[in-house]
N, C-alpha and C positions, 0 to 999 in steps of 0.2 A: 403348543408351540415350543420348539426347542431352540434356545438362543445361545450361541457361543460368544463369549466376550474375551477379547485379547487385550490384556493389561488390567492390573489391579490397582491403578492409581485413582485419583479423584473422580475422573470421568467414568472409569470402569466400575468403580464401586457404586456410584450413583446410578448407573445403568443397571447393575445387578440387583440392587435393592428395589428399584422401580419395576423391573421385569418380574421379580419374584412376587411382589405385591399384586401385580396384574395377573398372576396365575401361570406364568411361563415356567418351563424347566430350563435352568441356567447352568452352563458349564463355563467357569471362569479360569483362564490360564494366566499365571503370573510367573515371570522368569526369575524373580527374586525369591528369597526364602520366606518372605512375608509380604502382605499387601500394604499399600499406603505408605511405603517407605519415603517417597519423595516429598509429600506435602507435610510431613512431620516438621520440616525445617522452615516452613513458610511463616512470615511475620515474626521472624526471630524466635520461632518456636511457639508463638501465641496464636497463630493461624487466623489471620484476618480473612474470613471465608466469603464475604461479599461486602457490598457497600450500599449505603442509602442512596447515593447519587449514581444513577445507572443510565446508560445509553450508548449509542454507537460512537459518540464523541470521545469516549474513554478507551477506544480500541484503534488499532492500526491494521490495515490490510491493503493488498494491491487492488482489491475490489471493495473499497470502503463504501461505495454507494449502495452495496448490498447489505451492509452490516445491520441497518435498522430493521431489516426483515427477520433478523434472528434474535437480537437483544434489544430490550427496551426497559423502561422504568417498571413496567408491569411484571417483569421477570423476577424482581427482587422478592415480592411476597411468595412467589412459587418456591424459591430456594429456602426462604425462612420457614414456610409451612412444611417443607420436606424435612428440615432438621427438627422442627417442633414435634412432628409426628414420630421422630426417632427418640424423643424424650430429652433433647438437648436444650438447656437454657443458654441464652446468649445475651450479650450487652453491646451497646453502641458506644463508640469512642471516636469523636471527630468524623463521623460519617461511616466509619468502618465497623463491621459487625465481627465480634469475637465470641468464642465459647465463654460462658460465664467464668469458667476456671482459668481462662486465658492460657490454656494449654492445647497445643495441636493434638496431643494424644487423645483428648476428649472427643474430637471430631472423628478420629480413626476408631475409637472405642465404640461409639454409638453406631457407626456403620458396620463394624465387625460384629457387634452383638446382634444387630438385626439380621445380618446374613447367617449367623450361627443358628438363629431361631428357625431358619428355613432348611438347614442341613438335614439330609435324610428325606426331605419331601420335595423341595424345589431347587436347591442349589448344590453344586459340588465345586469346590475351589481347589485347584491344583497349583501349588507353588513349585519352585525349582523346575519349571517346565516351560520350554521355549517353543512358540509356534513358528514354524519355518515356511509355511506356504498357506495361502488363502486362495482356494480354487472354486470359482462359480461352476455349478453343475446345471444340467437340464432340470426343468420343472421348478426352478427357483431356489434350489437348495445350494448349500455351500459345504465344501470339504475343507477341514483344517488338518494340516499335517504338523506334527510336533515331535519334540524330542526331550528326553530328560536333560536338565540343565546342570544338576549338581548331584553329588553322592548322597545328599540329604534325603532324596527320594529313593529309598532302598529297594522298594518293590512297587510294582504297579497295582493300584487298588483294584479289587475284583470287579467293582461296578464299572470302572472305566474299561477294563479288559472286555467286558461283555458288550460295550458300546461300539467298539471299533477294532480294526485289525492291529495287532501288536506283534512285534518280532523281537528276536533276541538282541538286536542292535539298539534297543531302547528307543525305537522310533515307532510312531503310531499315527493314526488318522481317525477322524470322527466326522460324521455328516450331521449338519444342523440345518434348521430352517432359515435362520437369520444369523448374521455375524455383526457384531459391533466392534470396530477397531478403535481401541482406546489405549494404544501402546506408547503414547507420548512421542516427543520429538528427540532432540539430541542434547538438550540442556541437562546438566547434572548427571553425566553418564554413570557415575558411581552408584546412582539409585536405580539403574536399569534402563535409562533412556538412551539406547544406543543407535537410534535412527532406523531400526529394522522396519518400522511401519512405512517409511518412505519406499523401501524395497517392495513391500506388498503393493503399494500404489503404482509403482512403475511396472511391476509384473502384470497389473490389471490394465496397463495401457494408459495410465493417467499421468499428466505432467504436473510437477510441483513448482511453485515459486521458490527460487533459491533460498536455502535456509542459512541464517546467520545467528550468532549469539545476540540476545537482547536482555535488558535489565542487567547490565554487566558493567564492570569498570572499564575505563579508557586509558590506554597507554600513550604517553606523550613523547615527542622527540627530544624535548629539553632534558639535559643531563644534570641540571643543578637542583632538581626538585627535592632531593634528599634534605635540603636545608629547611623545607617547610613541611616535611612528612609528619603526619600526625595531627595537623591543624584541622579543626572542625569550625566552620563559620557559615553564617547565612549568606547566600549569594544569589545573584541572577546569572544564569549561564546561557549564552547564546551560541548556537551551533551553526557554522557556515560550511557549505560544501561547494567547492570551486567559487568561493567568494559570495555565494548566495545564502542569505539567512533562511534556514529550514525549520528551526524550532527554537523556542525560548522557554526556559523553566526557572522557577524560583523555589529555593528550599535550602536544606543543609548540604554544603559542599564539604567533602573530605579530600584532603591532599595526601598523596602517598609518594614514596620515593620513585615510583615509576610513572605516575600520572594522577588522574582525578577519579573520584568515586563519590558515593553518597546517592541518595534517592534522586536528587536533582540531576545527576549525571545518568543514572539508570534510565530515567524517562527519555533521555536523548539518545541513548546508546544504539538503538536500532538504526537510526538515521546515519550515525557515524559508521556502523558496521557495513551498511550497504555502500556508503560513500567510499570507504577504504577498499572494499572488495572490488569496486569498479575503478580503482586506481585514481580516484579524484583527490583533490586537496581538501582535507578536513581540518578545520580549526575551531577552537572554542574560545569565546571571549568571556572572561570571568569578571564580574562586578562584585567585589567583596564588601561594598558599602551601599547596598541597594536602597537604604533609607534616604540618602542624599543624592542630589544631582551632582555632576562633576563641577558645575559652577559654584554650587553651595559649598562643596567640600574644599575647593580651591580657595574660596574667599575666607573660609574658616581658618585654614592653615596660614594664609597670609596675615590675617588679623592676629592670630596667636603668635606669629613670628614677631610682630611689633611689640607684643606684650611680654614675651618670654625670650627675647633675643639672646640673653646671656646663657640660657640653658643649652646643653648639648642636644644634638638631634635625638639621641636615645632617650634623654629625659623628656624632651619635647613630645615624643610620640607615645610615651607611657599612657596606657589606657585608651588610646585612640583605636588601635588595631591589635590583633594578636602579635606578640613580640616577634615571633618568627617571620611573620609577613612583613612587619616594619623593616626588619633587618634585610630581608630579601629585596624589597623595593628600594631601600637605600643603596644597596650595593649596585643595583641596575641603574641608578641615577647618579652614581659617582659620589655619593655622600658618605662620609665616614661617621660611624655612630657617635664618636666623641667630638665631632666638629661643632663649634658653637653656632647657634641658629643665625646670628647676625653675619656669619660668613657663608651661609647657604644662600645661593642666588634665588631670586624669584622664579627664574626659569627652571631651576631644579625643583622648587616647590611645586610648580605646575606639572612638571614631568612626573613627580611622585604622586600627585593627585590623579593624574591621568592613568597611571599604572593601577592604582587602586580600583578605578572604575572600568578600565578596558585592558585588562591583562590578557594577552593572547598566548595560547599554547597550541602546538600542532599535534594532531592526533595521528598516530601511525598505525594503530591497530586497537582492537578490543582485547580484553582477556578472553580466554577460550571458553568452549562449551562447558568445561568443568567448573567454571566460575559463574556461568550465566544462570539466572533464575528461570528463564524461558527462552524459546526460539522465536525469531521472526521468520516468516515464510511457511511453506507447506502447501497442502492441497488447496487450490483455488475454490472460493465459494461458488464459482460458476459451475463447478463439477457436481454440486449436491443439490438436493431438493430441500424444501423448508424443514423437513423432518430429519435432516442430516443423512438421508439415504443417497447413495450414488445415483445419478441420472442413468449411467451406463449399466449398473447392476443394482437395482432397487432393493435386493435382498441383503446388501452390504451397507453398513452405516459407518461413517467416519466422524469421530468426535474429538474434542479437546485440542491438545497442542499439535496434532497432526494436520489441522487445518491452518490456512494462512490467516490467522487471527492472533494478535498478541495485545494484551491490555497494559495499562499503566499500573504502577504500584498502587496498592490499596484494596486488594481483594478481587480485582477485576479478572485476573487469570483463573483463579479458583471458581469464581462465579461462572465463567465461560465453561469450565469443566463440568460443574454440577448441571448447568442448564442444558448443555449439549447431550450429556449422558442421559439425563432424565427424559428429554424430548425424544431421543432416538429409541430408548427402551419402550416408551409408551406407544410409539408408532410400530415398532417391531412386534409388539404383542397384539396389535389390532387385527381385525379381520381383513383389513385392506393392506396389511404389510406385504412388501415385496412387489406391489403394483405401482406403476408410474403414477406419481401424485402431482399435486400442484407444484409447478416449478417456479423458482425465483426468477426475477427479471429486473434489470436495472431501470426499466421504465416505470416500475411501480413506486 
């Protein structure tokens, strides 16, 4: 079986290794000058590559009712066994699995070393090479058309010349038995994710769920956030779209001069992105004192006012909240930092307490794809079989970020990449590859 893989990211590399182990001949095309460029930055360079807690509830999709047919708790040992077989040691921290070295480079190295062991026998990897067309042929085969992407590829390797037609314009084509599309979405375009995979899908007559940035910072309408820029605090963040609560997350909130960030915001960002794209009103309610109820916090402040009435408001708030937040809330309540507490009204105290618990900001947009970790949207799960092959063209598989599946922070998106790449490759190498197989259904 000859398998073409488009994209040398996490899903593409997992597919290539799996296919080689199964005895297939693999040709992998990567438009960058090296494979694995994107996931080197995951987990702040530590590469949280999967999670002990796994299931459909950790993912988003327009067809969420189908997710459980693809990902489950049982898929975690599959991923761990895959990396154990590559010789990688790993450790668990708060549910997340990391390479023992806590370096993303380790994950790339073990994948690359394994592929290199197959070079000359099972696999050929061509970098600086862009696939421009994916064309299904009769009898279940597929033609890939491609072009040289950069001057780094000075000459066409002889073995590739022998496999396909090549001309002086540095364009060529190759015919393979199966194709695995693993070319990523649009997030982090500097790493090569330019959205070209969606073009392939459209050319195949397939519709995609609109794609928006996800796991990304949110930009706010408020112009005075520079005063609290740089603040990190534990918070509960509630996201509202047209006044309706759509999600709530708890974690570390980071405030910037343009808006809000941090993992707690990333988890909500896909909902905000879709809300803004549909021109709906999107707001976030920030609770920067999640340990106390508003009533408890108000009562504490009023009690302290009686005890420390001669202190200034600045002195009174020392140690209660981040200094920048105290100053910001005081300004919005009309309280001067040097104002004695016995001159601050109970109404102002209650207003101050309410702002700490229910500070509302208006979201006008997300940061762009260049800042996003992943995309939301992509090819609907209704278009694929359980082995990630297309229902319309079973000889073509779609994996990773090209699908309408995006996970929470915590290794879930990489897990999806490994799992989909491995599953597709196993199927593509089987004797039943390319034949209509068991289809997914919402009723199951």
